[in-house]
N, C-alpha and C positions, 0 to 999 in steps of 0.2 A: 398931789392929787393922786388917789389910788388908780391903778390900771384897771380897765374893764375889758372883758373878752368881747370882741366885736365879730362874732360868728355864731351861727346856729348849728354848727357841726356838733353832733352829740358826742362824738369821740373826744373832741377838743374839750368840751365842757366837762365831761366825765373825768378825763385825765387830770384836768386842773384841780378837781376835788380831791384827787389822791395825793397831791403835793400841797404847796402853799398858795394855791390859787393862781390868779393871773400872773403874778410876779415870778412864777416858776415854770412857766411854759411859753414857748414861742411858736407861732403858727402863721404869722403874716409873711408873704413872700419876701419882702425887704429884709426881714429878720433871718429867714431861712437860707438866704444866699450864702452866708458865712459858713453854712454847714453842707454845702453841695459837693464837697470833696475833701480829701485829706491832703497829704503831701504828694500824692499821685494826682496831678492836676489835669492830666489829659482827658479824663473822663469826669463828668459832673452830673449830678441829679439832685433835685430838691427832696428833702424829707417831707413827711406829712406834718410833723411837729417835732419840736425838741423839748424834752422834759428834764428838769433838774432836781432829782431826789436828793435828800440830805442824809439818808441812812438806808440800811439794808431793807428794813420793813417797807419803805416807800418804793424801792426798786421792786421788791417782790409783788406789791400791789399793782404796779404798772405793768409788770410782765404777766401777772395773772389776767389783768384786763385785756391786754393785747391778745394773749392766747385764747381767751374765751370769746373774743370778738373777731378772730381771724385777721388781726392786724399784724403785719410784718414789723419787726422792731430789731434794733441793734444797740450796742453800747459804744460809746465814744469817749476817749480820753482827751488828750491835748491836740489830737488831729495831726501829729507829726508822722504818722505812718506813711510808708513810701510805696505801698502796693495796692492801695484802694480798698483796704479792709474796712474802713469806716465810711465808705461812700454808700448812701442809701439808694441802691439801684432799683429797689422795689418800692420806693416812696415810703420807706420805713418811718416809724416813730423812733427818733433817736433818744436814747436814754443817756444823757451827759453825766459823767461822774465828777465833774469839776468841783462841785460843792462838797464832795466826800474826800476831803483832803487833809485829814488829821494824821498826825503821828500819835498813835494810840498808846504805845508803850515802848520802852527800851529796857532790855535785860542784858546787862554787860556780863554778868556772871555766866549766863548760858549763851552769850553771844547771839542774841536775836532781837529783832524789833518787829512790831506789829504796825502796819500802816493801812490806810484806806487807799482805794485805787487811784484817786486823784492827786496823791502825794507825789510831788516832783522828785525825780531820781536824785539829782545832785543835792537837793535840800537835806536828804537823809545823811549823806556824808558830812555835810556842813554842820548839822546838828550834833553829830557825835565826834567830830574831829578833835575837839578840845579834850575829850576823854581818851584819845589814842586810838580810835576805831574808825572804820569807814565801810561803805557798801561797794562791793567790787564791780558789778556790771556797769559799764560806763559808755553807753552809746554816744555818738557824737552830738546828739540832740539832748544830752542829759541835763542841760540847764533848763529845759522846758518840757521834755517828755515825762510822762507819769509811769509810776511803777505798775499800775494796772494794765496800761498799754504794753509795757515791757513783758509782762506775763503773757498777754494775748499773742505777741509775736515771738516770744522767746528771744528777746533782744540780746545782743552781745556787746561788743565794743572793743576798743583797743586792747584792753588788758585781759580779754577772755582767753588768750593763748595759754596763760599760766593758771588763771582762776576760774575759767569756765564761763558759760553763758547764764542767762537768767535762771533756767531750770536747776542749775547746780546750787542756787542760793534760796530756793523756795522750800520752806518748812511747813507751811500750812496755808490753806486757802478756805475762806468762806465764800460760797457760790450760790447764786440764784439760778436754779434750773429753768429751762424754757417753759415749764408749766407753772412757775411761781413758787415751787418748793425751795427751801433754803437747806443746804447741807454744809457741814463743817468738816473739812479734811485737815487734820492737824497731827503731824507726825512728831512734833516737839523735838526735832533733831535726832530722833531715834533711828538707828540703821536697821535695815532689814525688817521693816514693818510688814506683817503678814497681809496677804490679799493683793489685789491689783494695784498697780502704781497709778492711782488716780491723779496725783499731783503731776506726774510726768505726762499723763494724757491731756490734762487740761492746759498745762503750760505749753504754749505754741499752738493751741487749737484755733487761734485767730477769731475768738468771740463766736464760735459756731456751736459750742457745747453748753455754755452757761455764761453768766455774767459774774465776774469776781467782785466781791464787795469788801473783802478784808484779806490782807496778805501778811503772813509771818515770814520774814526774810532772815537769812543768815548775815551777820555782820562780822568783820574781820579785824584783827588787831593790826595797826599800822606796822608795816615792815621796819625793821631796825635801821636799814640803810637802803638807798636806791641811787643809781647812777644812770645817766641817759647819754646816748651816743648818737651823733648825726654824721651820716656818711654820704658823700657825693660820688656818683659814678657817671662815666662817659658813655657806657653802654648798659642798656636795660638788662641784657643777659648777665652781665657781671654782677649787678645788684641782685638778680634772681637767684644765681648760683650762690651768692653769699648768704642768702636766707637759708637755703638747704644746708650749707656748710656749718652755719651756726648751730642749728638744731642737731645736725649729725654729730657735732662735737660734744653732745651731751649737755649743752646749755639750754635751759628753758627760760627764755626772757619773759618778763612780765608783759612786754609788748614788743612787736616787731612789725612796724608799718612801712609802706612803700608808696611813693608818689612818682609819677612820671613827668616828662617835660611840660605837657599841657596842663596837668594838675598844678604843678608848680607855678606856671604862668598865672593861674587862677588865684591861688592863695597869695601870691605876692601882689596881686592887684586889688585884693580885698582888705579886710579890716586889720589883720595882724601880720603885716609883712615882716620878715626877719632877715632879709637880705640874701636869700638862696640865689646862687648864680643862675641866670636865665638860660645858659647854654648847656646845662647838664642834662643827661638823659634820664636820670632817676636819682632819687634819694632814699635812704633808709633811716628811720627813726627807731632806735633800739633802746629799750629800758630793761634793766635788771634790778631786782630787789631781793631782800632776804636779810639774814644776819650779816653783820659787818664783815666778819671773817669770810674770805672767799670772794667778796664782791670785786675787789681790785683784780684778782686773778681771772675772773670771768671777763672783765672789761678788757684786760690785755689780750686774752684769747680772741675776743671779738675784733679788736684793732688788727691783730695779726691776720685774721681771716679776710677782713676787708682789704688789707694791703695785698694779700695773695690774689685777690680778684680785681686788681688793678684800680682800686679806689683813687679818685683824684685828690680828695681831701677827707679826713675823718677827724672828728673832735669830740671831746667829752664836755658836757655842760659844766661850767665853772661854778655855778651856784643855782639855787632854787629859782631865782628870777629868770635866768637864761632858760632853764628847763621849762618853766611855765610858759615862756614865750614860744618856744618850739612847739609845745602841745597845743597852745591856743591857735597857732598857725595851722597845725594839722586838723584840728577839730572844726575849723571853719571850711574845710575842704568842699563839702557839697554846696553850701550856700555861696561859696566863693566863685563857683562856676557862673553865677549871674553876672559877675564882673566882666566876663569874656564871652558870653553867649546869651542870646535873647531867651532861649529855653534849653532845658536839659532833661534827660531821662536817666535815672539812676538804676543800675542793675546790681545783682546780688548773688553771683555765682560762687560755687565752692569747688576747689580742685585739690588734688594731692600736691604738696609743696614741690615735689620733684618735677611736676608738669608746668611750673611757672613759666620758664622761657618759651615752651611750646605754645602755651595758651595765649600768652601776651603777644607772641608773633602772629597768632591767628586773629586776635582782636585788631592788630594793626592792619591785617589784610581785610578784615570786615570794614574797618574805617575807610580804606581805599575803595573797596567795592561799592559802598553806599555814598561815598563822597561827603561823609560827615566826620568831623573830628571827634575822637573818643579819648577822654581823659581817664587815667587809671589812678585811683587812690584807694588803698585797701589795707586789710589786715594780713600782710604776707605770711606771717608766722603760722597761721592756721589755714592759709590758702583761701580766705574769704575775699573774693574779688569784687570791686565796685567800679565796673566800667560806667562812665558817665557819657552818654551820647549827647553831643551838643548839636542843637538845631534851632531853626527859627520857624515857629508856627505860622508866621505871616506869609512864608514862601509856600505856594501850592505844592502839596505832595511831600513836604519835609517831615511832617508829623508821622505820616505813614511809614516813610523811610526809617525814621528813628525807631518806631516800634519794631520794624523788621530787623533792623540792625541790633537792637537790644535782644531780640529773640535769638538771633544768630550767635551772639555772645554766650547766651545760656546753653545753646546746643554745643558750643565748643567746650564748655565746662562739663556737660553731661557726657560727651564723647570720650573724655579721658578718665571717666569713672567718678566724676564729681556730682554736684547737685545744683539745682536752680535757685536755691535760697539758703543763706546762712543765718540771716537775722531779720530781714525785712518782711518775710512772709510772702505768701502766694496772692492773697486777696482776690482781686479780679484781674490784676496785670498778668499773672503767670499761670492762669488756670489751664490753658491749652498746653503750656510748656511742662505741666506735670507729666504728660505722656513721654517726655524725654527721659524720665527716670522710673516711671511706674507702668506696668502693663495694665490691661483692662481688668484682670482679676484682682490685682493689688489695689487698684482704685476702687473697685466695687467693694472690697473688704473694708476699706477705710470709710466708705460712704455708709455702710451698714452700721459702723460704730456710731457715726453721727446720728443715724436714725434712731438709735437707742436713746440718746439724750434729747434729740431734736426731731421728733417723728414727723411733725408737720412742716419742718423746715422754715418756720417763721422767724427764727433767730438768725440774723445775718445770712439769709438765703442767697444762693447763687454765688457763693465765694468758695475759694480753696479748691474744689474739685470740678473738673471739666464735665459738662454734660452737653450732648449735641444741641438741644434747643437753646440752653442758656449761653453756651459759649459763642454760638453764632449771633445771638442777640446782643451780647456785650461787645463783641468785636465790631458788629454793625454800628452800635451806639458810639463807640470810640471814634469811628471813622466819621460819623455824622457830626460829632462834637469837633473833630479836627477840621472838617470842612467848614463848619460854622465859624470857627475862629479865623480861618483864612479869608472867609467872606467879609 
């Protein structure tokens, strides 16, 4: 039996006509609840509707309608974002990109592929692996996050130390602007294209400048060889200094990850335990790749460095199966916290590598100050920290304490010359913390850029930049949501 629209709301009726009718739009409260937040679950808000276009032209029609009828709107991918970028705080019409999930083309000769924004990250590597190629950006959520969302947040991943984040792999974008116009920015891999770097501007703009509907990405040839090292340390500081020592030695690992004792407790209690000792203070997961000649020498250097830093045990993966188990264990890190805590808040600061011991000690002090455990699991090689503040929203006041502790962790990063986000974005979570790294003039300059693309601020408004009214309102709403949960 065909679905019928059970509302007289003219906007719902008109939006349905722009897509495939009732089957391509959600508007009932019981359906919209699934879209009231993304991975940042502390704050929730229902959208006006969720529309499911199947191509660029339908996206443009929806955007044009919203713009001409003063309806706020935003794009959403898989909803795995961790900073609230896809939360409809203004009751937006959500334009879901999940139906736009094609792999349009693969050009091995020129090492590029074209995908739609709903195409899942890991699926691209799986589709080209048998031809000897892969897609480098590998967020921990790569088995479910979409490449369109990766573009919005400029996502990174474990292997971005050597290969860079999403922006380093984007060769072209098709974009629907906030007025419904469609533009095609395609550099075809040509270096030094004249004019402004629009690809760089749009990548990481968190869905505030336009909606990406087609993406040309760089694909890489599989490395000839790779080896992975696992090192256990009795002191966090020893593991931290080992990170700097490895890079200072001229080695650029493909990945250099770190987990502390609390994080290890979580991953060992979750889906992919590998038998990490529960009493160690920290572990490093180190991977090197490249041509076969020289790999063994790099591994021996890494082993020597770890030994000089008082490593308890260090070992090299004996085969691909063991390596895969180690990585599966690491990539469950965020979700694994659910095995040891009722709730958790993920942060995303960046610091100079040399400041790791200092900042990790400061995070430990913040944990003691707020009386909340903080697990550290992060991309140590490029200084991208992920403190996970563990709390229980059922206990009055703990959600507010977790938010304050998370903000304090970001302040600690900014104070040593770092940043408040490396790959998760600002969204609504870190808007006020933008003041830790930018002054008012710098924020105003960035806001003016947004106004060029999005003058009416209908596209994902109230995100990314602090403004007195909006910031107060969002923070107030967060507290109200937290209080409601506790009640």
